[in-house]
N, CA, C and O atoms as CSV, one atom per row, in Angstrom:
chain,resi,resn,atom,element,x,y,z
A,1,MET,N,N,0.851,-1.170,0.000
A,1,MET,CA,C,0.000,0.000,0.000
A,1,MET,C,C,0.896,1.232,0.000
A,1,MET,O,O,1.871,1.314,0.746
A,2,SER,N,N,0.541,2.184,-0.853
A,2,SER,CA,C,1.319,3.406,-0.973
A,2,SER,C,C,0.542,4.561,-0.352
A,2,SER,O,O,-0.661,4.705,-0.568
A,3,TYR,N,N,1.249,5.381,0.423
A,3,TYR,CA,C,0.606,6.525,1.073
A,3,TYR,C,C,0.923,7.844,0.368
A,3,TYR,O,O,0.609,8.916,0.886
A,4,THR,N,N,1.551,7.766,-0.827
A,4,THR,CA,C,1.853,8.998,-1.541
A,4,THR,C,C,0.608,9.506,-2.259
A,4,THR,O,O,-0.259,8.736,-2.672
A,5,THR,N,N,0.552,10.823,-2.391
A,5,THR,CA,C,-0.596,11.427,-3.065
A,5,THR,C,C,-0.434,11.325,-4.584
A,5,THR,O,O,0.647,11.025,-5.090
A,6,ALA,N,N,-1.532,11.582,-5.295
A,6,ALA,CA,C,-1.502,11.538,-6.759
A,6,ALA,C,C,-0.550,12.593,-7.309
A,6,ALA,O,O,0.130,12.366,-8.311
A,7,ARG,N,N,-0.506,13.744,-6.650
A,7,ARG,CA,C,0.396,14.808,-7.094
A,7,ARG,C,C,1.842,14.372,-6.953
A,7,ARG,O,O,2.651,14.617,-7.847
A,8,LYS,N,N,2.177,13.732,-5.850
A,8,LYS,CA,C,3.548,13.287,-5.618
A,8,LYS,C,C,3.956,12.217,-6.642
A,8,LYS,O,O,5.105,12.201,-7.084
A,9,ARG,N,N,3.043,11.337,-7.018
A,9,ARG,CA,C,3.345,10.318,-8.025
A,9,ARG,C,C,3.534,10.933,-9.407
A,9,ARG,O,O,4.254,10.375,-10.235
A,10,ALA,N,N,2.898,12.074,-9.668
A,10,ALA,CA,C,2.960,12.712,-10.992
A,10,ALA,C,C,4.128,13.670,-11.145
A,10,ALA,O,O,4.441,14.065,-12.268
A,11,VAL,N,N,4.779,14.053,-10.068
A,11,VAL,CA,C,5.893,14.993,-10.142
A,11,VAL,C,C,7.036,14.367,-10.943
A,11,VAL,O,O,7.433,13.228,-10.697
A,12,GLY,N,N,7.555,15.131,-11.899
A,12,GLY,CA,C,8.675,14.675,-12.699
A,12,GLY,C,C,8.295,13.937,-13.964
A,12,GLY,O,O,9.175,13.541,-14.728
A,13,LEU,N,N,7.006,13.740,-14.207
A,13,LEU,CA,C,6.592,13.015,-15.402
A,13,LEU,C,C,6.406,13.927,-16.606
A,13,LEU,O,O,6.121,13.444,-17.702
A,14,GLY,N,N,6.560,15.217,-16.431
A,14,GLY,CA,C,6.445,16.144,-17.553
A,14,GLY,C,C,5.030,16.658,-17.716
A,14,GLY,O,O,4.099,16.201,-17.052
A,15,SER,N,N,4.890,17.622,-18.617
A,15,SER,CA,C,3.572,18.198,-18.855
A,15,SER,C,C,3.116,17.857,-20.263
A,15,SER,O,O,3.914,17.450,-21.108
A,16,ALA,N,N,1.851,18.024,-20.500
A,16,ALA,CA,C,1.263,17.706,-21.805
A,16,ALA,C,C,0.985,18.991,-22.570
A,16,ALA,O,O,-0.167,19.293,-22.879
A,17,LYS,N,N,2.028,19.747,-22.875
A,17,LYS,CA,C,1.826,21.034,-23.534
A,17,LYS,C,C,1.804,20.923,-25.048
A,17,LYS,O,O,1.150,21.738,-25.700
A,18,SER,N,N,2.486,19.955,-25.634
A,18,SER,CA,C,2.571,19.889,-27.090
A,18,SER,C,C,1.892,18.662,-27.678
A,18,SER,O,O,1.946,18.464,-28.892
A,19,GLY,N,N,1.272,17.854,-26.881
A,19,GLY,CA,C,0.658,16.624,-27.378
A,19,GLY,C,C,-0.492,16.873,-28.325
A,19,GLY,O,O,-0.630,16.168,-29.324
A,20,THR,N,N,-1.326,17.867,-28.034
A,20,THR,CA,C,-2.471,18.153,-28.884
A,20,THR,C,C,-2.029,18.645,-30.247
A,20,THR,O,O,-2.579,18.226,-31.266
A,21,GLU,N,N,-1.046,19.526,-30.279
A,21,GLU,CA,C,-0.549,20.042,-31.556
A,21,GLU,C,C,0.058,18.914,-32.394
A,21,GLU,O,O,-0.184,18.836,-33.599
A,22,HIS,N,N,0.831,18.055,-31.768
A,22,HIS,CA,C,1.442,16.926,-32.470
A,22,HIS,C,C,0.368,15.983,-33.000
A,22,HIS,O,O,0.473,15.484,-34.120
A,23,TYR,N,N,-0.659,15.740,-32.201
A,23,TYR,CA,C,-1.762,14.869,-32.614
A,23,TYR,C,C,-2.472,15.447,-33.836
A,23,TYR,O,O,-2.768,14.715,-34.780
A,24,TRP,N,N,-2.745,16.743,-33.830
A,24,TRP,CA,C,-3.452,17.354,-34.958
A,24,TRP,C,C,-2.606,17.367,-36.216
A,24,TRP,O,O,-3.137,17.203,-37.315
A,25,LYS,N,N,-1.307,17.558,-36.082
A,25,LYS,CA,C,-0.425,17.481,-37.251
A,25,LYS,C,C,-0.461,16.088,-37.864
A,25,LYS,O,O,-0.468,15.944,-39.087
A,26,THR,N,N,-0.484,15.071,-37.026
A,26,THR,CA,C,-0.539,13.701,-37.512
A,26,THR,C,C,-1.876,13.428,-38.199
A,26,THR,O,O,-1.918,12.780,-39.245
A,27,ILE,N,N,-2.969,13.922,-37.611
A,27,ILE,CA,C,-4.287,13.740,-38.220
A,27,ILE,C,C,-4.363,14.461,-39.558
A,27,ILE,O,O,-4.893,13.912,-40.525
A,28,GLN,N,N,-3.844,15.675,-39.629
A,28,GLN,CA,C,-3.872,16.435,-40.881
A,28,GLN,C,C,-3.041,15.744,-41.963
A,28,GLN,O,O,-3.463,15.680,-43.117
A,29,SER,N,N,-1.879,15.232,-41.606
A,29,SER,CA,C,-1.083,14.536,-42.617
A,29,SER,C,C,-1.740,13.225,-43.028
A,29,SER,O,O,-1.588,12.798,-44.172
A,30,SER,N,N,-2.464,12.579,-42.122
A,30,SER,CA,C,-3.196,11.361,-42.473
A,30,SER,C,C,-4.280,11.655,-43.499
A,30,SER,O,O,-4.434,10.921,-44.475
A,31,VAL,N,N,-5.026,12.722,-43.279
A,31,VAL,CA,C,-6.076,13.103,-44.224
A,31,VAL,C,C,-5.458,13.513,-45.554
A,31,VAL,O,O,-5.988,13.182,-46.615
A,32,GLY,N,N,-4.348,14.226,-45.503
A,32,GLY,CA,C,-3.656,14.595,-46.736
A,32,GLY,C,C,-3.204,13.370,-47.517
A,32,GLY,O,O,-3.343,13.325,-48.739
A,33,LEU,N,N,-2.665,12.379,-46.820
A,33,LEU,CA,C,-2.238,11.161,-47.491
A,33,LEU,C,C,-3.423,10.351,-48.002
A,33,LEU,O,O,-3.310,9.651,-49.008
A,34,LEU,N,N,-4.547,10.443,-47.320
A,34,LEU,CA,C,-5.753,9.756,-47.775
A,34,LEU,C,C,-6.181,10.258,-49.149
A,34,LEU,O,O,-6.740,9.500,-49.942
A,35,ILE,N,N,-5.921,11.520,-49.430
A,35,ILE,CA,C,-6.242,12.112,-50.732
A,35,ILE,C,C,-5.085,11.910,-51.709
A,35,ILE,O,O,-5.314,11.580,-52.873
A,36,LEU,N,N,-3.845,12.102,-51.251
A,36,LEU,CA,C,-2.686,12.097,-52.144
A,36,LEU,C,C,-2.295,10.709,-52.647
A,36,LEU,O,O,-1.894,10.572,-53.802
A,37,VAL,N,N,-2.400,9.690,-51.819
A,37,VAL,CA,C,-1.939,8.363,-52.235
A,37,VAL,C,C,-2.762,7.817,-53.409
A,37,VAL,O,O,-2.168,7.310,-54.361
A,38,PRO,N,N,-4.100,7.896,-53.388
A,38,PRO,CA,C,-4.821,7.449,-54.591
A,38,PRO,C,C,-4.486,8.281,-55.831
A,38,PRO,O,O,-4.396,7.740,-56.933
A,39,LEU,N,N,-4.302,9.591,-55.657
A,39,LEU,CA,C,-3.900,10.420,-56.800
A,39,LEU,C,C,-2.523,10.000,-57.314
A,39,LEU,O,O,-2.302,9.933,-58.523
A,40,PHE,N,N,-1.610,9.722,-56.404
A,40,PHE,CA,C,-0.267,9.299,-56.806
A,40,PHE,C,C,-0.326,7.957,-57.521
A,40,PHE,O,O,0.333,7.773,-58.544
A,41,ILE,N,N,-1.106,7.022,-56.998
A,41,ILE,CA,C,-1.233,5.718,-57.652
A,41,ILE,C,C,-1.835,5.880,-59.045
A,41,ILE,O,O,-1.400,5.216,-59.986
A,42,PHE,N,N,-2.820,6.746,-59.184
A,42,PHE,CA,C,-3.440,6.999,-60.483
A,42,PHE,C,C,-2.439,7.607,-61.458
A,42,PHE,O,O,-2.362,7.177,-62.609
A,43,THR,N,N,-1.672,8.604,-61.014
A,43,THR,CA,C,-0.727,9.263,-61.917
A,43,THR,C,C,0.494,8.390,-62.183
A,43,THR,O,O,0.972,8.341,-63.316
A,44,PHE,N,N,0.999,7.711,-61.184
A,44,PHE,CA,C,2.187,6.875,-61.352
A,44,PHE,C,C,1.861,5.597,-62.118
A,44,PHE,O,O,2.667,5.121,-62.917
A,45,GLY,N,N,0.685,5.050,-61.871
A,45,GLY,CA,C,0.289,3.803,-62.530
A,45,GLY,C,C,0.140,3.937,-64.028
A,45,GLY,O,O,0.395,2.986,-64.768
A,46,SER,N,N,-0.273,5.119,-64.487
A,46,SER,CA,C,-0.461,5.294,-65.922
A,46,SER,C,C,0.856,5.365,-66.686
A,46,SER,O,O,0.878,5.119,-67.892
A,47,ILE,N,N,1.941,5.694,-66.017
A,47,ILE,CA,C,3.238,5.812,-66.695
A,47,ILE,C,C,4.145,4.619,-66.384
A,47,ILE,O,O,5.239,4.516,-66.940
A,48,LEU,N,N,3.712,3.741,-65.523
A,48,LEU,CA,C,4.507,2.582,-65.117
A,48,LEU,C,C,4.792,1.683,-66.324
A,48,LEU,O,O,3.877,1.314,-67.060
A,49,GLY,N,N,6.037,1.341,-66.517
A,49,GLY,CA,C,6.441,0.470,-67.611
A,49,GLY,C,C,6.780,1.197,-68.894
A,49,GLY,O,O,7.109,0.560,-69.895
A,50,SER,N,N,6.708,2.511,-68.886
A,50,SER,CA,C,7.028,3.296,-70.081
A,50,SER,C,C,8.531,3.510,-70.198
A,50,SER,O,O,9.291,3.211,-69.277
A,51,SER,N,N,8.935,4.023,-71.323
A,51,SER,CA,C,10.361,4.292,-71.534
A,51,SER,C,C,10.789,5.519,-70.723
A,51,SER,O,O,9.957,6.280,-70.227
A,52,TYR,N,N,12.088,5.684,-70.604
A,52,TYR,CA,C,12.652,6.787,-69.829
A,52,TYR,C,C,12.235,8.142,-70.395
A,52,TYR,O,O,11.922,9.063,-69.641
A,53,GLU,N,N,12.233,8.258,-71.681
A,53,GLU,CA,C,11.865,9.522,-72.326
A,53,GLU,C,C,10.397,9.869,-72.060
A,53,GLU,O,O,10.063,11.033,-71.837
A,54,GLU,N,N,9.532,8.867,-72.083
A,54,GLU,CA,C,8.109,9.104,-71.798
A,54,GLU,C,C,7.899,9.523,-70.348
A,54,GLU,O,O,7.055,10.370,-70.057
A,55,VAL,N,N,8.662,8.934,-69.448
A,55,VAL,CA,C,8.556,9.295,-68.027
A,55,VAL,C,C,9.011,10.733,-67.818
A,55,VAL,O,O,8.373,11.482,-67.079
A,56,ILE,N,N,10.092,11.121,-68.453
A,56,ILE,CA,C,10.571,12.499,-68.334
A,56,ILE,C,C,9.531,13.473,-68.882
A,56,ILE,O,O,9.254,14.505,-68.271
A,57,ALA,N,N,8.958,13.138,-70.033
A,57,ALA,CA,C,7.934,14.009,-70.617
A,57,ALA,C,C,6.697,14.069,-69.729
A,57,ALA,O,O,6.082,15.127,-69.599
A,58,TYR,N,N,6.329,12.952,-69.122
A,58,TYR,CA,C,5.137,12.905,-68.273
A,58,TYR,C,C,5.328,13.738,-67.006
A,58,TYR,O,O,4.442,14.505,-66.628
A,59,TYR,N,N,6.485,13.591,-66.347
A,59,TYR,CA,C,6.720,14.335,-65.105
A,59,TYR,C,C,7.167,15.778,-65.347
A,59,TYR,O,O,7.368,16.531,-64.394
A,60,SER,N,N,7.321,16.162,-66.596
A,60,SER,CA,C,7.540,17.572,-66.922
A,60,SER,C,C,6.238,18.353,-66.870
A,60,SER,O,O,6.247,19.581,-66.789
A,61,ARG,N,N,5.120,17.643,-66.916
A,61,ARG,CA,C,3.819,18.290,-66.763
A,61,ARG,C,C,3.604,18.612,-65.286
A,61,ARG,O,O,4.079,17.878,-64.420
A,62,PRO,N,N,2.893,19.705,-64.989
A,62,PRO,CA,C,2.797,20.137,-63.586
A,62,PRO,C,C,1.986,19.217,-62.676
A,62,PRO,O,O,2.406,18.973,-61.545
A,63,PHE,N,N,0.850,18.702,-63.119
A,63,PHE,CA,C,-0.006,17.934,-62.208
A,63,PHE,C,C,0.670,16.677,-61.661
A,63,PHE,O,O,0.684,16.499,-60.443
A,64,PRO,N,N,1.234,15.794,-62.496
A,64,PRO,CA,C,1.894,14.604,-61.925
A,64,PRO,C,C,3.082,14.957,-61.042
A,64,PRO,O,O,3.321,14.299,-60.029
A,65,ALA,N,N,3.831,15.995,-61.420
A,65,ALA,CA,C,5.003,16.377,-60.623
A,65,ALA,C,C,4.580,16.922,-59.260
A,65,ALA,O,O,5.202,16.602,-58.247
A,66,ILE,N,N,3.536,17.735,-59.227
A,66,ILE,CA,C,3.070,18.299,-57.955
A,66,ILE,C,C,2.498,17.207,-57.061
A,66,ILE,O,O,2.762,17.191,-55.859
A,67,VAL,N,N,1.721,16.299,-57.633
A,67,VAL,CA,C,1.150,15.199,-56.839
A,67,VAL,C,C,2.276,14.336,-56.257
A,67,VAL,O,O,2.222,13.960,-55.086
A,68,ALA,N,N,3.285,14.024,-57.060
A,68,ALA,CA,C,4.401,13.209,-56.564
A,68,ALA,C,C,5.175,13.951,-55.475
A,68,ALA,O,O,5.541,13.352,-54.464
A,69,ALA,N,N,5.429,15.242,-55.668
A,69,ALA,CA,C,6.168,16.019,-54.668
A,69,ALA,C,C,5.402,16.112,-53.357
A,69,ALA,O,O,5.984,15.938,-52.286
A,70,LEU,N,N,4.112,16.381,-53.429
A,70,LEU,CA,C,3.310,16.465,-52.208
A,70,LEU,C,C,3.239,15.118,-51.502
A,70,LEU,O,O,3.297,15.061,-50.273
A,71,THR,N,N,3.115,14.038,-52.259
A,71,THR,CA,C,3.053,12.710,-51.647
A,71,THR,C,C,4.362,12.379,-50.943
A,71,THR,O,O,4.358,11.838,-49.837
A,72,ILE,N,N,5.479,12.703,-51.583
A,72,ILE,CA,C,6.784,12.455,-50.958
A,72,ILE,C,C,6.932,13.282,-49.679
A,72,ILE,O,O,7.323,12.752,-48.639
A,73,ALA,N,N,6.626,14.563,-49.754
A,73,ALA,CA,C,6.816,15.458,-48.598
A,73,ALA,C,C,5.890,15.082,-47.440
A,73,ALA,O,O,6.347,14.914,-46.309
A,74,VAL,N,N,4.619,14.955,-47.714
A,74,VAL,CA,C,3.664,14.650,-46.640
A,74,VAL,C,C,3.911,13.250,-46.081
A,74,VAL,O,O,3.784,13.033,-44.876
A,75,GLY,N,N,4.262,12.305,-46.946
A,75,GLY,CA,C,4.521,10.940,-46.480
A,75,GLY,C,C,5.695,10.854,-45.525
A,75,GLY,O,O,5.608,10.190,-44.492
A,76,TRP,N,N,6.797,11.519,-45.859
A,76,TRP,CA,C,7.967,11.454,-44.981
A,76,TRP,C,C,7.769,12.251,-43.697
A,76,TRP,O,O,8.282,11.859,-42.649
A,77,LEU,N,N,7.040,13.356,-43.758
A,77,LEU,CA,C,6.757,14.099,-42.518
A,77,LEU,C,C,5.806,13.311,-41.616
A,77,LEU,O,O,5.934,13.347,-40.393
A,78,HIS,N,N,4.865,12.608,-42.214
A,78,HIS,CA,C,3.969,11.750,-41.438
A,78,HIS,C,C,4.763,10.607,-40.792
A,78,HIS,O,O,4.520,10.252,-39.639
A,79,PHE,N,N,5.700,10.043,-41.534
A,79,PHE,CA,C,6.567,9.001,-40.968
A,79,PHE,C,C,7.351,9.534,-39.777
A,79,PHE,O,O,7.456,8.872,-38.745
A,80,LYS,N,N,7.907,10.750,-39.932
A,80,LYS,CA,C,8.697,11.349,-38.849
A,80,LYS,C,C,7.857,11.523,-37.588
A,80,LYS,O,O,8.311,11.201,-36.490
A,81,ASN,N,N,6.633,12.032,-37.742
A,81,ASN,CA,C,5.761,12.237,-36.584
A,81,ASN,C,C,5.367,10.911,-35.936
A,81,ASN,O,O,5.345,10.802,-34.710
A,82,GLY,N,N,5.059,9.914,-36.746
A,82,GLY,CA,C,4.692,8.605,-36.196
A,82,GLY,C,C,5.857,7.937,-35.493
A,82,GLY,O,O,5.682,7.332,-34.436
A,83,ALA,N,N,7.044,8.040,-36.070
A,83,ALA,CA,C,8.223,7.450,-35.440
A,83,ALA,C,C,8.552,8.167,-34.137
A,83,ALA,O,O,9.027,7.542,-33.189
A,84,GLN,N,N,8.304,9.473,-34.080
A,84,GLN,CA,C,8.542,10.215,-32.839
A,84,GLN,C,C,7.625,9.716,-31.730
A,84,GLN,O,O,8.064,9.548,-30.592
A,85,VAL,N,N,6.359,9.480,-32.051
A,85,VAL,CA,C,5.424,8.946,-31.051
A,85,VAL,C,C,5.882,7.575,-30.573
A,85,VAL,O,O,5.828,7.280,-29.379
A,86,LEU,N,N,6.331,6.740,-31.498
A,86,LEU,CA,C,6.818,5.415,-31.133
A,86,LEU,C,C,8.027,5.519,-30.213
A,86,LEU,O,O,8.117,4.797,-29.220
A,87,LEU,N,N,8.946,6.402,-30.534
A,87,LEU,CA,C,10.139,6.564,-29.703
A,87,LEU,C,C,9.790,7.110,-28.322
A,87,LEU,O,O,10.388,6.703,-27.326
A,88,GLU,N,N,8.825,8.033,-28.255
A,88,GLU,CA,C,8.408,8.572,-26.957
A,88,GLU,C,C,7.818,7.487,-26.077
A,88,GLU,O,O,7.958,7.534,-24.854
A,89,ASP,N,N,7.155,6.506,-26.686
A,89,ASP,CA,C,6.525,5.439,-25.912
A,89,ASP,C,C,7.516,4.411,-25.391
A,89,ASP,O,O,7.319,3.865,-24.306
A,90,TYR,N,N,8.581,4.136,-26.141
A,90,TYR,CA,C,9.428,2.993,-25.806
A,90,TYR,C,C,10.847,3.322,-25.353
A,90,TYR,O,O,11.544,2.432,-24.865
A,91,PHE,N,N,11.293,4.545,-25.495
A,91,PHE,CA,C,12.665,4.882,-25.116
A,91,PHE,C,C,12.686,6.032,-24.125
A,91,PHE,O,O,11.767,6.850,-24.088
A,92,ARG,N,N,13.746,6.091,-23.317
A,92,ARG,CA,C,13.945,7.160,-22.343
A,92,ARG,C,C,15.404,7.589,-22.367
A,92,ARG,O,O,16.276,6.837,-22.804
A,93,GLY,N,N,15.660,8.789,-21.901
A,93,GLY,CA,C,17.025,9.264,-21.707
A,93,GLY,C,C,17.795,9.480,-22.987
A,93,GLY,O,O,17.258,9.959,-23.986
A,94,MET,N,N,19.066,9.115,-22.942
A,94,MET,CA,C,19.961,9.343,-24.075
A,94,MET,C,C,19.573,8.496,-25.279
A,94,MET,O,O,19.730,8.935,-26.418
A,95,THR,N,N,19.072,7.297,-25.047
A,95,THR,CA,C,18.629,6.445,-26.155
A,95,THR,C,C,17.519,7.120,-26.939
A,95,THR,O,O,17.507,7.065,-28.169
A,96,TYR,N,N,16.587,7.755,-26.244
A,96,TYR,CA,C,15.493,8.473,-26.900
A,96,TYR,C,C,16.031,9.625,-27.736
A,96,TYR,O,O,15.626,9.805,-28.885
A,97,LYS,N,N,16.935,10.399,-27.166
A,97,LYS,CA,C,17.464,11.575,-27.870
A,97,LYS,C,C,18.232,11.170,-29.127
A,97,LYS,O,O,18.044,11.764,-30.189
A,98,VAL,N,N,19.082,10.175,-29.011
A,98,VAL,CA,C,19.869,9.730,-30.162
A,98,VAL,C,C,18.945,9.120,-31.228
A,98,VAL,O,O,19.112,9.387,-32.418
A,99,SER,N,N,17.990,8.318,-30.808
A,99,SER,CA,C,17.055,7.703,-31.758
A,99,SER,C,C,16.225,8.758,-32.477
A,99,SER,O,O,15.979,8.646,-33.679
A,100,LEU,N,N,15.797,9.770,-31.753
A,100,LEU,CA,C,15.005,10.840,-32.364
A,100,LEU,C,C,15.830,11.619,-33.389
A,100,LEU,O,O,15.324,11.976,-34.453
A,101,ILE,N,N,17.085,11.879,-33.073
A,101,ILE,CA,C,17.958,12.571,-34.024
A,101,ILE,C,C,18.168,11.718,-35.281
A,101,ILE,O,O,18.137,12.240,-36.395
A,102,VAL,N,N,18.380,10.419,-35.107
A,102,VAL,CA,C,18.588,9.523,-36.245
A,102,VAL,C,C,17.339,9.464,-37.122
A,102,VAL,O,O,17.439,9.546,-38.346
A,103,VAL,N,N,16.161,9.322,-36.505
A,103,VAL,CA,C,14.916,9.260,-37.276
A,103,VAL,C,C,14.672,10.573,-38.015
A,103,VAL,O,O,14.254,10.556,-39.173
A,104,ASN,N,N,14.922,11.702,-37.372
A,104,ASN,CA,C,14.750,12.994,-38.041
A,104,ASN,C,C,15.708,13.133,-39.216
A,104,ASN,O,O,15.314,13.598,-40.285
A,105,CYS,N,N,16.955,12.737,-39.028
A,105,CYS,CA,C,17.930,12.825,-40.124
A,105,CYS,C,C,17.530,11.930,-41.292
A,105,CYS,O,O,17.608,12.348,-42.447
A,106,ILE,N,N,17.109,10.717,-41.005
A,106,ILE,CA,C,16.682,9.800,-42.070
A,106,ILE,C,C,15.465,10.355,-42.796
A,106,ILE,O,O,15.402,10.316,-44.025
A,107,SER,N,N,14.498,10.872,-42.043
A,107,SER,CA,C,13.270,11.393,-42.650
A,107,SER,C,C,13.552,12.574,-43.565
A,107,SER,O,O,13.088,12.606,-44.705
A,108,TYR,N,N,14.304,13.534,-43.073
A,108,TYR,CA,C,14.583,14.715,-43.887
A,108,TYR,C,C,15.511,14.393,-45.057
A,108,TYR,O,O,15.365,14.970,-46.135
A,109,ALA,N,N,16.454,13.488,-44.859
A,109,ALA,CA,C,17.337,13.098,-45.962
A,109,ALA,C,C,16.553,12.394,-47.064
A,109,ALA,O,O,16.780,12.655,-48.246
A,110,ALA,N,N,15.639,11.510,-46.694
A,110,ALA,CA,C,14.821,10.819,-47.698
A,110,ALA,C,C,13.880,11.791,-48.396
A,110,ALA,O,O,13.659,11.677,-49.601
A,111,LEU,N,N,13.325,12.742,-47.659
A,111,LEU,CA,C,12.448,13.750,-48.247
A,111,LEU,C,C,13.217,14.586,-49.275
A,111,LEU,O,O,12.738,14.789,-50.390
A,112,VAL,N,N,14.391,15.063,-48.909
A,112,VAL,CA,C,15.191,15.886,-49.814
A,112,VAL,C,C,15.655,15.067,-51.018
A,112,VAL,O,O,15.645,15.567,-52.143
A,113,ALA,N,N,16.059,13.819,-50.798
A,113,ALA,CA,C,16.510,12.971,-51.909
A,113,ALA,C,C,15.364,12.701,-52.885
A,113,ALA,O,O,15.561,12.729,-54.100
A,114,GLY,N,N,14.172,12.441,-52.355
A,114,GLY,CA,C,13.017,12.212,-53.225
A,114,GLY,C,C,12.648,13.437,-54.027
A,114,GLY,O,O,12.376,13.336,-55.223
A,115,LEU,N,N,12.634,14.594,-53.387
A,115,LEU,CA,C,12.303,15.823,-54.107
A,115,LEU,C,C,13.392,16.190,-55.111
A,115,LEU,O,O,13.088,16.680,-56.198
A,116,TYR,N,N,14.650,15.959,-54.764
A,116,TYR,CA,C,15.747,16.223,-55.690
A,116,TYR,C,C,15.623,15.336,-56.931
A,116,TYR,O,O,15.783,15.806,-58.058
A,117,ALA,N,N,15.337,14.054,-56.713
A,117,ALA,CA,C,15.183,13.134,-57.846
A,117,ALA,C,C,14.008,13.544,-58.726
A,117,ALA,O,O,14.089,13.454,-59.951
A,118,LEU,N,N,12.926,13.990,-58.117
A,118,LEU,CA,C,11.765,14.421,-58.882
A,118,LEU,C,C,12.066,15.698,-59.674
A,118,LEU,O,O,11.647,15.825,-60.824
A,119,VAL,N,N,12.777,16.627,-59.075
A,119,VAL,CA,C,13.141,17.855,-59.779
A,119,VAL,C,C,14.075,17.546,-60.934
A,119,VAL,O,O,13.931,18.103,-62.022
A,120,ARG,N,N,15.040,16.651,-60.698
A,120,ARG,CA,C,15.952,16.260,-61.785
A,120,ARG,C,C,15.187,15.589,-62.920
A,120,ARG,O,O,15.509,15.776,-64.093
A,121,LEU,N,N,14.180,14.813,-62.565
A,121,LEU,CA,C,13.367,14.133,-63.561
A,121,LEU,C,C,12.468,15.102,-64.316
A,121,LEU,O,O,12.279,14.968,-65.525
A,122,ALA,N,N,11.919,16.071,-63.607
A,122,ALA,CA,C,10.954,16.989,-64.208
A,122,ALA,C,C,11.612,18.100,-65.015
A,122,ALA,O,O,10.993,18.641,-65.931
A,123,LEU,N,N,12.843,18.447,-64.695
A,123,LEU,CA,C,13.484,19.562,-65.421
A,123,LEU,C,C,14.425,19.095,-66.475
A,123,LEU,O,O,15.035,19.913,-67.165
């Protein structure tokens, strides 16, 4: 039996100041992906199996290029937010900090590499 109060048990556990904002960002990116992924599949599927020259000509048009860029950007940012929640749940201390830095670096590097490849393809 513990005689400590609820306040004493909660001291040091942190505050919930940014959880709502993080949750809404994740929900917004989920809804964005709900719209973007079918559009990306529709635009990417029609050019799948074509020659290199046809792909370059296709992604030089604005609509397929914008849909692909938005899907890449929103997808990797959604991954970053989801991985952050996972890390917050399962890691503490220095392991959490290092893991969060690694996930952020991977997410942003993949986002930049995808957008760079798309720009090189479209221009």
